[in-house]
Legacy VTK file of the C-alpha trace (Angstrom):
# vtk DataFile Version 3.0
C-alpha trace
ASCII
DATASET POLYDATA
POINTS 589 float
57.274 -24.504 273.690
56.759 -22.734 270.400
55.720 -24.906 267.583
58.437 -24.422 265.051
60.837 -21.598 265.611
60.136 -23.520 268.729
59.896 -25.936 268.945
60.353 -25.589 269.634
59.204 -25.990 271.512
60.674 -24.503 272.156
59.515 -26.361 271.514
59.539 -23.104 270.754
58.361 -23.457 270.200
56.723 -19.769 266.312
53.767 -20.941 264.510
53.120 -23.106 261.495
49.746 -24.485 260.485
47.211 -24.996 257.793
46.737 -22.656 254.908
43.523 -20.716 254.603
40.667 -23.019 253.759
38.031 -22.032 251.312
34.447 -23.255 251.427
35.090 -25.620 248.534
37.184 -27.754 250.859
34.617 -28.121 253.654
34.068 -31.757 252.705
37.756 -32.413 253.136
37.580 -31.145 256.701
34.786 -33.575 257.505
36.649 -36.443 255.860
39.793 -35.589 257.779
37.885 -35.319 261.042
36.474 -38.811 260.491
39.992 -40.006 259.816
41.070 -38.543 263.151
38.812 -40.897 265.062
40.365 -43.886 263.375
43.983 -42.768 263.191
44.642 -40.680 266.270
46.564 -42.632 268.846
46.302 -40.206 271.768
43.709 -40.205 274.521
42.024 -37.488 276.558
43.313 -35.719 279.629
46.140 -33.347 280.171
47.711 -33.492 283.584
49.927 -35.925 285.411
52.019 -36.177 288.530
55.633 -35.450 287.518
56.844 -38.030 289.978
54.214 -40.515 288.874
54.768 -44.228 288.876
56.850 -45.672 286.094
54.546 -48.641 285.934
52.019 -49.139 283.185
52.056 -50.331 279.636
55.469 -48.831 278.883
56.993 -49.224 275.453
56.490 -52.428 273.513
59.476 -54.712 273.162
61.858 -53.856 270.330
60.995 -55.735 267.138
64.298 -56.330 265.398
62.656 -57.350 262.118
61.637 -53.689 261.643
65.101 -52.270 262.257
66.836 -50.477 259.400
66.200 -48.126 256.503
66.354 -44.365 256.172
63.483 -42.223 257.450
63.011 -39.209 255.180
61.561 -36.022 256.686
60.807 -32.714 254.948
60.120 -29.188 256.193
59.788 -25.751 254.670
62.513 -24.396 256.959
65.000 -25.429 259.614
64.622 -24.264 263.209
67.873 -22.442 263.920
70.425 -23.498 266.500
70.749 -27.233 267.092
71.987 -26.749 270.662
69.543 -28.648 272.941
70.102 -26.226 275.824
69.339 -23.228 273.586
66.804 -24.329 270.970
63.207 -23.822 272.073
61.253 -25.231 269.139
58.973 -28.217 268.925
60.555 -29.001 265.559
63.864 -29.929 267.176
62.613 -30.911 270.627
60.813 -33.699 268.794
64.142 -34.870 267.339
66.011 -34.506 270.629
63.847 -37.263 272.149
65.949 -39.808 270.261
69.234 -37.946 270.717
69.759 -36.279 274.082
69.001 -37.387 277.623
68.497 -35.751 280.984
68.586 -37.217 284.459
64.853 -37.752 283.954
62.678 -38.124 280.854
59.065 -38.231 279.799
57.927 -41.741 278.956
58.257 -42.531 275.232
54.754 -43.934 274.853
51.318 -43.106 273.467
48.753 -40.824 275.023
48.294 -39.728 278.610
51.120 -41.887 279.966
53.564 -39.784 277.967
53.172 -37.073 280.634
54.748 -39.418 283.204
58.337 -38.692 284.224
60.693 -41.673 284.551
64.412 -42.147 285.319
66.692 -41.658 282.315
70.416 -41.084 282.942
69.574 -41.600 286.620
69.002 -45.163 287.812
65.831 -44.239 289.670
63.614 -41.302 290.541
65.506 -38.976 292.897
65.531 -39.213 296.637
63.852 -35.967 297.713
64.753 -34.608 301.140
65.233 -31.361 303.080
61.580 -30.378 302.774
61.537 -30.907 299.018
64.647 -28.799 298.424
67.269 -31.524 297.868
67.231 -34.048 295.028
69.757 -36.897 295.014
70.314 -38.988 291.880
72.471 -42.024 291.195
73.970 -41.890 287.706
73.768 -44.921 285.436
77.012 -46.730 284.722
78.143 -47.607 281.218
76.500 -44.715 279.344
78.766 -43.320 276.612
78.497 -40.172 274.485
78.514 -40.513 270.718
82.120 -39.231 270.703
83.196 -42.277 272.711
83.635 -40.552 276.077
81.995 -42.080 279.142
79.283 -40.105 280.941
80.436 -38.876 284.372
79.097 -36.793 287.218
81.373 -33.980 285.998
79.363 -33.853 282.758
76.153 -33.473 284.758
77.508 -30.627 286.887
78.972 -28.847 283.834
75.690 -29.225 281.923
73.685 -27.451 284.615
76.230 -24.640 284.747
76.112 -24.463 280.950
72.349 -23.786 281.054
73.250 -20.378 282.490
76.443 -19.828 280.485
74.559 -20.123 277.195
71.619 -18.075 278.575
69.148 -20.868 277.934
65.639 -19.419 277.368
64.345 -21.079 280.545
67.384 -20.427 282.762
65.442 -17.756 284.662
62.166 -19.667 284.937
62.896 -23.408 285.099
66.299 -23.509 286.801
66.497 -20.240 288.758
65.533 -22.114 291.916
68.869 -23.975 292.025
71.129 -22.691 294.790
73.570 -20.247 293.176
71.398 -19.607 290.131
70.840 -15.947 291.009
74.545 -15.187 290.610
74.656 -17.205 287.375
71.784 -15.211 285.919
73.604 -11.958 286.705
76.981 -13.072 285.308
76.364 -16.121 283.087
79.912 -16.439 281.727
81.411 -17.162 285.155
78.595 -19.429 286.374
79.459 -22.058 288.951
77.014 -23.949 291.153
79.242 -25.369 293.921
76.367 -25.611 296.386
73.597 -26.064 293.864
74.703 -29.063 291.779
77.200 -31.396 293.430
78.724 -34.440 291.770
80.400 -37.269 293.666
82.453 -39.405 291.288
83.151 -42.068 293.943
79.514 -42.798 294.678
78.254 -41.853 291.209
75.689 -39.495 292.703
74.528 -36.007 291.805
72.809 -33.784 294.350
70.756 -30.752 293.338
69.838 -28.218 296.021
66.982 -25.769 295.548
66.274 -22.560 297.437
62.640 -23.641 297.813
60.601 -26.751 297.098
59.409 -26.954 293.486
56.653 -29.492 292.701
57.374 -29.081 288.974
61.117 -29.650 289.178
60.905 -33.233 287.874
59.160 -31.916 284.748
61.872 -29.307 284.273
64.587 -31.961 284.441
62.860 -33.958 281.704
62.883 -31.316 278.933
65.771 -30.775 276.471
67.131 -27.659 278.171
68.283 -29.996 280.968
70.066 -32.334 278.541
73.381 -33.683 279.757
76.174 -32.880 277.303
79.961 -33.369 277.549
81.706 -31.171 280.115
83.956 -29.711 277.403
80.996 -28.435 275.348
81.419 -24.781 274.324
80.213 -22.212 276.853
78.196 -20.544 274.107
75.438 -21.505 271.699
76.806 -24.406 269.624
74.678 -23.244 266.685
75.050 -25.480 263.642
77.720 -27.697 265.241
75.694 -30.422 266.986
76.894 -31.599 270.383
77.626 -35.285 271.144
74.601 -37.294 272.241
73.844 -40.172 274.602
70.681 -41.381 272.834
70.268 -43.747 269.868
70.964 -41.058 267.239
73.583 -38.395 266.688
73.873 -35.668 264.050
76.320 -36.420 261.255
75.808 -33.037 259.571
73.605 -29.946 259.776
73.128 -27.149 257.283
70.028 -25.092 258.204
69.733 -23.989 254.586
69.646 -27.531 253.242
69.495 -30.583 255.455
70.109 -32.394 258.729
71.334 -35.987 258.821
71.012 -38.204 261.891
72.782 -41.552 262.132
72.996 -44.200 264.812
75.097 -43.424 267.860
77.578 -46.344 267.691
77.989 -46.282 271.478
74.304 -46.427 272.388
72.978 -49.393 274.328
69.377 -49.310 275.523
69.241 -48.871 279.309
65.545 -48.056 279.683
62.907 -48.698 277.046
60.524 -46.301 278.804
62.991 -43.417 278.931
65.121 -43.948 275.810
64.097 -46.810 273.522
66.341 -48.084 270.761
65.460 -46.487 267.420
64.271 -48.357 264.353
65.636 -46.401 261.343
69.358 -46.641 260.634
69.363 -42.999 259.529
67.029 -39.982 259.545
67.390 -37.484 256.687
65.663 -34.125 257.243
65.534 -31.877 254.151
64.680 -28.162 254.283
63.591 -25.646 251.682
60.640 -27.313 249.989
57.260 -25.711 249.493
54.473 -27.231 251.550
52.749 -28.303 248.332
55.822 -30.248 247.246
56.072 -31.796 250.722
52.580 -33.299 250.339
53.410 -34.662 246.910
56.658 -36.150 248.189
54.849 -37.996 250.997
52.133 -39.223 248.634
54.778 -40.561 246.227
56.847 -42.160 248.978
59.778 -39.819 248.309
59.368 -38.480 251.860
57.948 -40.275 254.883
56.621 -37.337 256.917
56.179 -33.602 256.558
56.699 -31.239 259.464
54.428 -28.517 258.087
50.642 -29.006 258.159
49.167 -29.806 254.729
47.743 -26.871 252.734
43.998 -26.525 252.246
43.957 -27.472 248.578
45.423 -30.893 249.395
43.202 -31.819 252.348
40.484 -33.365 250.191
42.831 -35.966 248.703
44.515 -36.579 252.074
41.142 -37.062 253.794
39.913 -39.512 251.159
42.539 -41.198 248.973
45.245 -41.078 251.660
43.018 -41.253 254.751
44.927 -44.138 256.328
48.088 -42.022 256.281
46.604 -39.033 258.148
46.807 -38.901 261.953
44.985 -36.043 263.754
45.625 -35.225 267.409
44.345 -32.397 269.672
47.054 -30.232 271.209
47.456 -28.384 274.499
48.595 -25.242 272.734
47.489 -21.821 271.575
48.294 -19.414 268.757
48.414 -15.813 269.851
49.407 -12.285 268.926
51.895 -10.476 271.149
51.342 -6.777 271.891
54.489 -4.907 272.942
53.480 -3.164 276.176
56.640 -1.028 276.095
56.095 0.580 272.678
53.395 2.729 271.155
50.603 2.163 270.498
50.417 -0.890 272.765
51.963 0.783 275.798
48.371 1.979 276.140
46.147 -0.682 277.748
43.046 0.594 275.959
44.729 0.036 272.593
45.668 -3.506 273.625
42.155 -4.267 274.792
40.807 -2.896 271.526
42.730 -5.517 269.543
41.367 -8.299 271.760
37.811 -7.074 271.189
38.327 -6.567 267.453
39.836 -9.916 266.459
37.356 -12.348 264.948
38.630 -15.673 266.316
36.239 -17.569 264.050
37.914 -15.956 261.053
41.310 -17.060 262.317
39.948 -20.603 262.783
38.881 -20.577 259.128
42.296 -19.316 258.038
43.935 -22.091 260.035
41.842 -24.830 258.467
38.340 -24.971 259.915
36.538 -25.961 263.078
37.698 -29.578 262.946
41.318 -28.433 263.083
41.099 -25.530 265.551
38.787 -23.725 267.948
38.632 -20.069 269.102
40.830 -19.247 272.109
39.841 -16.720 274.755
42.353 -17.563 277.471
46.071 -18.236 277.710
45.623 -21.672 279.326
44.141 -24.142 276.806
40.908 -26.070 277.472
41.480 -29.260 279.435
44.744 -27.919 280.833
45.414 -27.479 284.572
44.057 -24.107 285.717
41.940 -23.427 282.630
38.668 -21.584 283.266
35.962 -21.265 280.631
35.714 -17.500 280.247
35.735 -15.096 277.320
35.844 -11.439 278.324
36.644 -10.181 274.840
33.705 -11.664 272.991
30.615 -9.631 272.143
28.514 -9.490 275.298
31.065 -11.412 277.348
30.491 -14.899 278.692
32.245 -18.252 278.921
32.747 -19.034 275.222
33.628 -17.164 272.053
30.624 -15.744 270.163
31.668 -12.798 268.004
34.044 -9.867 267.732
32.941 -6.508 269.101
34.278 -4.068 266.517
32.224 -1.153 267.820
33.705 -1.573 271.305
37.194 -1.846 269.783
36.833 1.372 267.787
35.552 3.152 270.876
38.633 2.041 272.837
41.026 3.098 270.058
39.403 6.526 270.001
39.603 6.800 273.773
43.276 5.740 273.727
44.224 8.487 271.272
46.420 6.046 269.307
44.579 6.074 265.962
46.821 6.912 263.025
49.949 5.368 264.548
52.081 2.887 262.630
52.057 -0.796 263.593
54.369 -3.469 262.193
53.109 -7.064 262.228
55.863 -9.717 262.164
54.869 -13.202 261.000
56.487 -16.275 259.517
56.540 -16.353 255.733
54.514 -19.548 255.150
51.041 -19.264 253.659
49.069 -19.793 256.873
50.985 -17.290 258.964
50.911 -14.745 256.140
47.165 -15.174 255.651
46.488 -14.584 259.362
48.954 -11.686 259.284
47.122 -10.156 256.317
43.862 -10.477 258.226
45.389 -8.692 261.242
46.806 -6.012 258.966
43.383 -5.400 257.455
41.777 -5.336 260.898
44.248 -2.819 262.333
43.785 -0.632 259.267
40.047 -0.769 259.874
40.659 0.367 263.455
42.561 3.402 262.188
46.185 2.266 262.408
48.774 2.326 259.618
49.573 -1.377 259.598
52.335 -3.100 257.626
53.080 -6.822 257.338
56.637 -8.086 257.833
56.987 -11.783 256.882
60.213 -13.517 257.962
61.595 -17.014 257.447
60.598 -19.476 260.151
64.293 -20.082 260.665
64.730 -16.623 262.203
61.283 -15.213 263.051
61.023 -16.648 266.566
64.366 -15.309 267.756
63.759 -12.001 265.921
60.477 -11.259 267.693
62.044 -11.993 271.096
64.765 -9.349 270.755
63.693 -5.884 271.922
66.330 -4.309 269.647
64.098 -5.213 266.699
61.257 -3.084 268.119
58.503 -5.560 267.282
55.095 -4.069 268.068
52.865 -7.010 267.159
53.913 -10.568 266.337
52.068 -13.755 265.489
53.419 -16.790 267.317
52.301 -19.857 269.259
53.015 -21.858 272.393
52.924 -25.608 272.814
53.292 -26.939 276.360
56.651 -27.968 277.756
54.910 -29.983 280.460
51.366 -30.136 281.897
51.405 -27.272 284.408
49.798 -23.812 284.241
53.073 -22.105 285.110
54.529 -23.370 281.831
52.251 -20.932 280.006
51.781 -18.066 282.439
55.107 -17.931 284.282
57.228 -18.768 281.244
55.508 -16.459 278.775
54.497 -13.506 280.938
56.657 -13.223 284.055
59.276 -10.562 284.700
61.917 -13.323 284.854
61.221 -14.233 281.218
61.799 -10.700 279.938
65.425 -10.112 278.861
65.795 -6.887 276.823
68.255 -7.156 273.957
68.309 -10.956 274.011
67.261 -13.427 271.316
65.850 -15.617 274.084
63.396 -13.233 275.729
60.381 -15.523 275.559
58.171 -12.844 277.180
57.760 -11.216 273.776
55.186 -8.686 274.956
57.592 -7.383 277.606
54.835 -7.677 280.202
56.186 -7.342 283.748
53.748 -6.805 286.613
55.215 -7.238 290.119
51.795 -7.948 291.597
51.037 -10.660 289.040
54.537 -12.070 289.560
53.910 -12.315 293.307
50.641 -14.152 292.730
52.426 -16.559 290.368
54.984 -17.340 293.054
52.165 -17.904 295.543
50.504 -20.365 293.150
53.802 -22.195 292.632
54.222 -22.468 296.404
50.616 -23.564 296.912
51.152 -26.391 294.430
53.671 -27.959 296.804
50.831 -29.062 299.074
47.521 -28.344 297.291
47.486 -28.669 293.511
43.720 -28.126 293.194
43.883 -24.767 294.988
46.972 -23.814 292.984
45.098 -24.501 289.740
42.311 -22.159 290.875
44.935 -19.503 291.591
46.424 -19.971 288.135
42.975 -19.625 286.562
42.508 -16.293 288.341
45.984 -15.154 287.200
45.103 -16.033 283.598
42.023 -13.806 283.820
43.974 -11.008 285.519
46.604 -11.007 282.763
43.916 -11.030 280.091
42.513 -7.915 281.741
45.854 -6.225 281.023
45.762 -7.636 277.482
49.478 -8.127 276.649
48.542 -10.978 274.311
45.626 -11.861 272.052
44.726 -15.579 272.240
43.543 -16.662 268.789
43.062 -20.427 268.434
43.704 -23.794 270.048
45.031 -26.067 267.264
45.054 -29.738 266.370
47.925 -31.450 264.593
47.947 -33.521 261.404
50.770 -35.988 260.888
50.811 -37.104 257.248
53.003 -40.145 256.736
53.975 -42.283 253.735
52.947 -45.893 253.152
56.552 -46.882 253.919
55.997 -45.988 257.579
54.546 -48.100 260.370
54.284 -48.123 264.180
52.929 -44.558 264.477
53.148 -43.427 268.111
51.966 -40.034 269.394
53.305 -38.691 272.668
51.142 -35.935 274.131
54.346 -34.430 275.459
56.586 -34.369 272.356
54.250 -35.588 269.567
55.096 -38.258 266.994
57.966 -40.433 268.185
60.198 -40.278 265.117
62.729 -42.853 266.271
59.980 -45.442 266.789
58.733 -45.383 263.203
59.275 -48.459 261.068
60.550 -47.808 257.576
60.152 -50.364 254.793
LINES 2 591
13 0 1 2 3 4 5 6 7 8 9 10 11 12
576 13 14 15 16 17 18 19 20 21 22 23 24 25 26 27 28 29 30 31 32 33 34 35 36 37 38 39 40 41 42 43 44 45 46 47 48 49 50 51 52 53 54 55 56 57 58 59 60 61 62 63 64 65 66 67 68 69 70 71 72 73 74 75 76 77 78 79 80 81 82 83 84 85 86 87 88 89 90 91 92 93 94 95 96 97 98 99 100 101 102 103 104 105 106 107 108 109 110 111 112 113 114 115 116 117 118 119 120 121 122 123 124 125 126 127 128 129 130 131 132 133 134 135 136 137 138 139 140 141 142 143 144 145 146 147 148 149 150 151 152 153 154 155 156 157 158 159 160 161 162 163 164 165 166 167 168 169 170 171 172 173 174 175 176 177 178 179 180 181 182 183 184 185 186 187 188 189 190 191 192 193 194 195 196 197 198 199 200 201 202 203 204 205 206 207 208 209 210 211 212 213 214 215 216 217 218 219 220 221 222 223 224 225 226 227 228 229 230 231 232 233 234 235 236 237 238 239 240 241 242 243 244 245 246 247 248 249 250 251 252 253 254 255 256 257 258 259 260 261 262 263 264 265 266 267 268 269 270 271 272 273 274 275 276 277 278 279 280 281 282 283 284 285 286 287 288 289 290 291 292 293 294 295 296 297 298 299 300 301 302 303 304 305 306 307 308 309 310 311 312 313 314 315 316 317 318 319 320 321 322 323 324 325 326 327 328 329 330 331 332 333 334 335 336 337 338 339 340 341 342 343 344 345 346 347 348 349 350 351 352 353 354 355 356 357 358 359 360 361 362 363 364 365 366 367 368 369 370 371 372 373 374 375 376 377 378 379 380 381 382 383 384 385 386 387 388 389 390 391 392 393 394 395 396 397 398 399 400 401 402 403 404 405 406 407 408 409 410 411 412 413 414 415 416 417 418 419 420 421 422 423 424 425 426 427 428 429 430 431 432 433 434 435 436 437 438 439 440 441 442 443 444 445 446 447 448 449 450 451 452 453 454 455 456 457 458 459 460 461 462 463 464 465 466 467 468 469 470 471 472 473 474 475 476 477 478 479 480 481 482 483 484 485 486 487 488 489 490 491 492 493 494 495 496 497 498 499 500 501 502 503 504 505 506 507 508 509 510 511 512 513 514 515 516 517 518 519 520 521 522 523 524 525 526 527 528 529 530 531 532 533 534 535 536 537 538 539 540 541 542 543 544 545 546 547 548 549 550 551 552 553 554 555 556 557 558 559 560 561 562 563 564 565 566 567 568 569 570 571 572 573 574 575 576 577 578 579 580 581 582 583 584 585 586 587 588
C-alpha cells in the first residue's frame, strides 16, 4: 500500500518521510536510533501463514479506567477519498482498522503476530473445500452498522459486487479470482456475482467460489478493500461522504481541506478482541493543513497527540534527547521508488530506463530521507526480510549483492546509446520538504545526464491518484509502497502486472505501465506454486524481481523506517507490523 496518498496504503499507499538531514544533525540520528531500541514495540520477521492459528497472546483485556478523552492527530494533508473500498493509502487504512470490518481481519496486536489472520465478521475461519476454490463463512449475529441497520448476508454479497462497481484499485489483482469477476472487470457498473459470492440468509452463511485456489485469499479478505458496507451504499466512490461502519468508530464529518472527526459507533459491541477491540478514546480529531514543523511543536506542547508526517531534520535532535521517551522507531517492509513510464519517451527506451537506475546515488537519497539509521539503500523491489527477497544489486558500480555506489559513467554511456539525450522529463512529487528534496536531486541528476528535467510538486492529497492516470502523461514520479500483506505478489503482481494497468484511470497502481506477458505468466506460475510449495514459490518470486529489474520500469531507492512521535498524554503504544500504530488502542489522559 502506498504510504500516504496511500495509504494508503493504499495503504497507498505516495510517499512522505523525513526532511533532508544535514551533517549537523548526525548526533540526533544516533540518539534517535538508541531510542528505537527502547521504544520500538515490534519484533523481527516478516511472513506468516494467512490461515494461521488465532491462538497466542492476543490483545490484552480492555482496561475501562483508560476509556475516554479525545485523541488529537495532525497531518500536513488529507488522503483523498474516505471510501474504504477505494482509498489505497496507509494514512486511512490505519484509521479503518478501528472503523470497518471484513469477514476476516489481521490481529490487532504488536509485532509478528499482527500478520496473523483471524475471524472478524465471520464466526470462524472459513471452511475451505473444492480443492481450495470454495470458502464458506458463517456470519456473526448481532452486528449492527453505525446507522442502526443490522448486518446481513445481503450486505456481504453487495460489498463484494461493489468492489468492482467502484473499480477498487485491487479489483483486478486481489479479487479477480472470484467466479464472475472477469465480467465485472469488463463492465463494472452491471457487476453481479451470482455464482461467485452467495449469501444464505436462513443459515447465515456466505460462500465464495474462486476459479482457482489462492493461498493468499485470506490475506486479501483482511484488507480494507474487502470491507463490508451496507448494501445500499452508492455504486460509485463515496468520496468525502463516509460510509456507515461496523467497528468501534464512525466518521461524524470529513473535510479533506480541514479535518476529520471520528466518534464512537453507538451500536458497536465487541465481538472479538483479536479482530476488532473496543477503542479507548471517545473521539479522534484529525486536523489537516499544518506544516510539519508546527506538527512537532503541537505534539511537544500536548496540543496534538501524534503526527502522521515524519519529523523534519531540524527537530530530530530535541526529539532524540529531550523527548526520547515519546519517539517510537520501527523498521518497515516497504520501499520508496521512482516510476519510469515505459510507454512514453524517453523511458519507452529500456537503455534510458537502465541509465537512471545506474545513475541514482541511493546513499544520497538515504541522506535526504534522514540518514542510515532511518533508511537503507534499496536495489530490489522486494524489501529485505520479505518473502522472495534476494540480496542482489545489479545497478551498483561493479554489481554485486549490496549497494556500493552509483555508476554515472555507465549511465551516460547508456543515455548516449539510447539517443534520448536532450528530451524533456517531468518529475512529479509530493509537495512536502522530503519529497521535494529528493525530487530536486533527481532533477539535478537527469540534467547531468543530458535531459531537460522539470520538477512538478503536487499536494499529497492528489499526487498519488494523479500519477496513476495515464491522461496526465507522467514520465517519472516519486512514490512508495508499503505492504498490504506479507507475500511477494503484493509488490510484484500488484505494482507491475498487466492486470494492474488501467489506462485513463485514477486507480492504475501500475504507474510505470509495465506489461510483459512473459513476466505475467511467471507470476501466475509462482502464485500457483504457492498453493503447495511456498519455499519454491518464493524462489520464483525472487527470480521475477530480478527479471523485472532487468527491464527497469522502476528505480528502487530506499527501504524506510517509521518514527511515531506521540505526546505525553498518550499511553499503551501498540505497533502492528501490518497496519502500524493502533490508533484506537491509545490511552488519552
